[in-house]
LONU-911898 format. One record per residue (C-alpha): x, y, z; residue in one letter; residue number from 1. Coordinates in steps of 0.2 Angstrom, whole numbers, plus 5000, padded with zeros to 4 digits. Example, Ala and Ser with C-alpha at 12.3 -4.5 7.8 and 13.67 -1.06 7.14 Angstrom:
2
<r><u>5062</u><v>4978</v><w>5039</w><residu>a</residu><num>1</num></r>
<r><u>5068</u><v>4995</v><w>5036</w><residu>s</residu><num>2</num></r>
END
This chain:
101
<r><u>5000</u><v>5002</v><w>4999</w><residu>m</residu><num>1</num></r>
<r><u>5009</u><v>5017</v><w>4998</w><residu>d</residu><num>2</num></r>
<r><u>5011</u><v>5028</v><w>5009</w><residu>d</residu><num>3</num></r>
<r><u>4992</u><v>5040</v><w>4999</w><residu>e</residu><num>4</num></r>
<r><u>4983</u><v>5025</v><w>5003</w><residu>s</residu><num>5</num></r>
<r><u>4989</u><v>5023</v><w>5019</w><residu>w</residu><num>6</num></r>
<r><u>4984</u><v>5037</v><w>5028</w><residu>s</residu><num>7</num></r>
<r><u>4968</u><v>5035</v><w>5021</w><residu>i</residu><num>8</num></r>
<r><u>4963</u><v>5021</v><w>5028</w><residu>t</residu><num>9</num></r>
<r><u>4973</u><v>5023</v><w>5048</w><residu>l</residu><num>10</num></r>
<r><u>4961</u><v>5042</v><w>5045</w><residu>s</residu><num>11</num></r>
<r><u>4949</u><v>5029</v><w>5045</w><residu>t</residu><num>12</num></r>
<r><u>4949</u><v>5019</v><w>5054</w><residu>a</residu><num>13</num></r>
<r><u>4955</u><v>5033</v><w>5067</w><residu>i</residu><num>14</num></r>
<r><u>4938</u><v>5042</v><w>5065</w><residu>g</residu><num>15</num></r>
<r><u>4925</u><v>5021</v><w>5065</w><residu>g</residu><num>16</num></r>
<r><u>4936</u><v>5022</v><w>5083</w><residu>i</residu><num>17</num></r>
<r><u>4931</u><v>5036</v><w>5087</w><residu>l</residu><num>18</num></r>
<r><u>4913</u><v>5036</v><w>5083</w><residu>g</residu><num>19</num></r>
<r><u>4914</u><v>5019</v><w>5091</w><residu>w</residu><num>20</num></r>
<r><u>4920</u><v>5027</v><w>5110</w><residu>l</residu><num>21</num></r>
<r><u>4905</u><v>5042</v><w>5107</w><residu>s</residu><num>22</num></r>
<r><u>4894</u><v>5027</v><w>5105</w><residu>a</residu><num>23</num></r>
<r><u>4897</u><v>5019</v><w>5121</w><residu>k</residu><num>24</num></r>
<r><u>4899</u><v>5032</v><w>5131</w><residu>m</residu><num>25</num></r>
<r><u>4880</u><v>5042</v><w>5122</w><residu>k</residu><num>26</num></r>
<r><u>4871</u><v>5023</v><w>5127</w><residu>v</residu><num>27</num></r>
<r><u>4880</u><v>5025</v><w>5146</w><residu>i</residu><num>28</num></r>
<r><u>4875</u><v>5043</v><w>5147</w><residu>e</residu><num>29</num></r>
<r><u>4854</u><v>5038</v><w>5139</w><residu>l</residu><num>30</num></r>
<r><u>4853</u><v>5021</v><w>5152</w><residu>c</residu><num>31</num></r>
<r><u>4856</u><v>5033</v><w>5166</w><residu>e</residu><num>32</num></r>
<r><u>4841</u><v>5038</v><w>5172</w><residu>i</residu><num>33</num></r>
<r><u>4842</u><v>5053</v><w>5188</w><residu>t</residu><num>34</num></r>
<r><u>4825</u><v>5054</v><w>5200</w><residu>d</residu><num>35</num></r>
<r><u>4826</u><v>5070</v><w>5209</w><residu>d</residu><num>36</num></r>
<r><u>4814</u><v>5066</v><w>5227</w><residu>y</residu><num>37</num></r>
<r><u>4814</u><v>5076</v><w>5242</w><residu>w</residu><num>38</num></r>
<r><u>4831</u><v>5086</v><w>5239</w><residu>g</residu><num>39</num></r>
<r><u>4840</u><v>5067</v><w>5237</w><residu>t</residu><num>40</num></r>
<r><u>4845</u><v>5061</v><w>5222</w><residu>t</residu><num>41</num></r>
<r><u>4849</u><v>5043</v><w>5216</w><residu>t</residu><num>42</num></r>
<r><u>4854</u><v>5038</v><w>5198</w><residu>t</residu><num>43</num></r>
<r><u>4849</u><v>5022</v><w>5193</w><residu>y</residu><num>44</num></r>
<r><u>4857</u><v>5014</v><w>5179</w><residu>d</residu><num>45</num></r>
<r><u>4839</u><v>5006</v><w>5166</w><residu>q</residu><num>46</num></r>
<r><u>4851</u><v>4993</v><w>5154</w><residu>c</residu><num>47</num></r>
<r><u>4857</u><v>4982</v><w>5169</w><residu>r</residu><num>48</num></r>
<r><u>4850</u><v>4968</v><w>5178</w><residu>d</residu><num>49</num></r>
<r><u>4848</u><v>4973</v><w>5195</w><residu>e</residu><num>50</num></r>
<r><u>4840</u><v>4991</v><w>5189</w><residu>s</residu><num>51</num></r>
<r><u>4823</u><v>4990</v><w>5194</w><residu>w</residu><num>52</num></r>
<r><u>4813</u><v>4990</v><w>5175</w><residu>d</residu><num>53</num></r>
<r><u>4813</u><v>4973</v><w>5173</w><residu>w</residu><num>54</num></r>
<r><u>4817</u><v>4971</v><w>5153</w><residu>n</residu><num>55</num></r>
<r><u>4836</u><v>4981</v><w>5156</w><residu>a</residu><num>56</num></r>
<r><u>4842</u><v>4969</v><w>5140</w><residu>e</residu><num>57</num></r>
<r><u>4828</u><v>4977</v><w>5130</w><residu>a</residu><num>58</num></r>
<r><u>4834</u><v>4997</v><w>5135</w><residu>n</residu><num>59</num></r>
<r><u>4850</u><v>4993</v><w>5132</w><residu>l</residu><num>60</num></r>
<r><u>4846</u><v>4985</v><w>5114</w><residu>m</residu><num>61</num></r>
<r><u>4835</u><v>4999</v><w>5110</w><residu>a</residu><num>62</num></r>
<r><u>4850</u><v>5011</v><w>5114</w><residu>f</residu><num>63</num></r>
<r><u>4862</u><v>5003</v><w>5107</w><residu>t</residu><num>64</num></r>
<r><u>4854</u><v>5001</v><w>5092</w><residu>d</residu><num>65</num></r>
<r><u>4848</u><v>5018</v><w>5091</w><residu>l</residu><num>66</num></r>
<r><u>4863</u><v>5024</v><w>5094</w><residu>v</residu><num>67</num></r>
<r><u>4879</u><v>5017</v><w>5087</w><residu>y</residu><num>68</num></r>
<r><u>4878</u><v>5012</v><w>5068</w><residu>p</residu><num>69</num></r>
<r><u>4875</u><v>5032</v><w>5065</w><residu>s</residu><num>70</num></r>
<r><u>4887</u><v>5042</v><w>5078</w><residu>r</residu><num>71</num></r>
<r><u>4902</u><v>5027</v><w>5070</w><residu>i</residu><num>72</num></r>
<r><u>4897</u><v>5030</v><w>5053</w><residu>l</residu><num>73</num></r>
<r><u>4899</u><v>5046</v><w>5056</w><residu>t</residu><num>74</num></r>
<r><u>4916</u><v>5044</v><w>5062</w><residu>g</residu><num>75</num></r>
<r><u>4921</u><v>5033</v><w>5048</w><residu>l</residu><num>76</num></r>
<r><u>4913</u><v>5050</v><w>5036</w><residu>v</residu><num>77</num></r>
<r><u>4924</u><v>5062</v><w>5045</w><residu>f</residu><num>78</num></r>
<r><u>4940</u><v>5052</v><w>5045</w><residu>g</residu><num>79</num></r>
<r><u>4937</u><v>5050</v><w>5027</w><residu>l</residu><num>80</num></r>
<r><u>4935</u><v>5067</v><w>5022</w><residu>l</residu><num>81</num></r>
<r><u>4952</u><v>5070</v><w>5034</w><residu>f</residu><num>82</num></r>
<r><u>4961</u><v>5057</v><w>5027</w><residu>g</residu><num>83</num></r>
<r><u>4957</u><v>5064</v><w>5007</w><residu>v</residu><num>84</num></r>
<r><u>4960</u><v>5083</v><w>5014</w><residu>i</residu><num>85</num></r>
<r><u>4977</u><v>5077</v><w>5020</w><residu>y</residu><num>86</num></r>
<r><u>4982</u><v>5069</v><w>5004</w><residu>v</residu><num>87</num></r>
<r><u>4976</u><v>5081</v><w>4992</w><residu>k</residu><num>88</num></r>
<r><u>4985</u><v>5094</v><w>5005</w><residu>y</residu><num>89</num></r>
<r><u>5002</u><v>5084</v><w>5004</w><residu>k</residu><num>90</num></r>
<r><u>5001</u><v>5082</v><w>4986</w><residu>r</residu><num>91</num></r>
<r><u>5000</u><v>5101</v><w>4984</w><residu>v</residu><num>92</num></r>
<r><u>5014</u><v>5102</v><w>4995</w><residu>q</residu><num>93</num></r>
<r><u>5025</u><v>5092</v><w>4984</w><residu>s</residu><num>94</num></r>
<r><u>5018</u><v>5100</v><w>4969</w><residu>g</residu><num>95</num></r>
<r><u>5023</u><v>5117</v><w>4975</w><residu>d</residu><num>96</num></r>
<r><u>5043</u><v>5108</v><w>4979</w><residu>a</residu><num>97</num></r>
<r><u>5044</u><v>5100</v><w>4962</w><residu>s</residu><num>98</num></r>
<r><u>5037</u><v>5119</v><w>4953</w><residu>e</residu><num>99</num></r>
<r><u>5053</u><v>5127</v><w>4966</w><residu>e</residu><num>100</num></r>
<r><u>5067</u><v>5119</v><w>4955</w><residu>e</residu><num>101</num></r>
END
């Protein structure tokens, strides 16, 4: 693989990983419910088995299906876009250097 293909592949992979981390954090955020009762704040995780909700696994699957595909695809697209712009920038830089000689 040449340097340009390697740069685009690497930036796309990094974008996908960042999208996955973003999705994971969003699912954790959606699973938490804060209950304010007479000045006492309690946080429940509705996606765990020991939660008060009987459908903990269904909640987790619903949030995962809602969040993961869009966040991961967005990360991949931004990574690909960054890689293409970076390769274009490097080509312009090398083109300017060859014109000066």
